[in-house]
N, C-alpha and C positions, 0 to 999 in steps of 0.2 A: 717207392718213389720212382725208381727207374722205369717200372712198368707204366706208371702214370705219365711219364714224359714222352712215351712213344707216340701217342696220337697227336699231341700238340706239335711235336717235332716233325711228324709226317705232314701236318698241315702247313707248317711254316717254312720248312727247309727249301723247297724247290723254288718258289717264286722269289721270296725274300732273299734266300741264299744266293741264287744266281745273279740277281740284280745287284746285290751288295758286293759280291766278288767282282763283277764287271766294273762297278764304280770305283772300288778300292784298288784293284790290281795295277792300274797305271801309276798310282801314287806310291804304293808300298811293295809292289811285286806280287806275283801270283800266290806264292807259298804263304807269305805273311797275310795276304788278304783272306786266304782260305782259313787260316787258324783264327784270325780275328772274327770272321763271320761265323765260324763254327762255335766259338765261345758265345757270341751274341745270340745265335739261334738257340743254343742250349739254355742260356739264361732266359730268353723269352719263353721257351717251352716250360721251364721251371715256374716262371711267374704265372703263366696261364694255368698250369696244373694247380699251383698252390693257392692262388687268389681268385680263380674263377671256377675251375672244375670241382675242387675239393669242397668249398662251401656250399655249392648248389646241389651236390650229389644226393644227399639224403632227402631234402625237400622235393627234389625232382622225382625221385623214386617213389616217395609217398604219394605225390599227386598223380603220377602215372598209374600206380597200383589202384588208387581210389577210382580213377576214371575207368580202368579196366573192369573193376568190380561192378561199377554202376552200369556199364554197357554190356556186360556179359550175360546173355540169357541163361547160360548154364548155371551161373551162380545164383540166379533167382529161382531156378527150378530145383536145385539141390537142397533137400531138407534132410536133417538127420532122421534116420529111421531106427526103430528099435529092432533088435534081432528077433527072428521068428522063434516061438516057443518050442 
């Protein structure tokens, strides 16, 4: 799970994090804003991983592999051969 959170966290942290910290800091202070935003971005990353990435992973891999097999000229030319006597 922790490995799965890294990419959504990478995508979400910078823009959402900085904008949110700057918006909250005047109201609650810099430190509190940091921890609130950290918790929010971690929660958002978990939700993206759990409800978006995980459900579509297997169907996406299957469709990509199917497309690669259809487009690959090497897979069309490769035929099993019997060993030489």
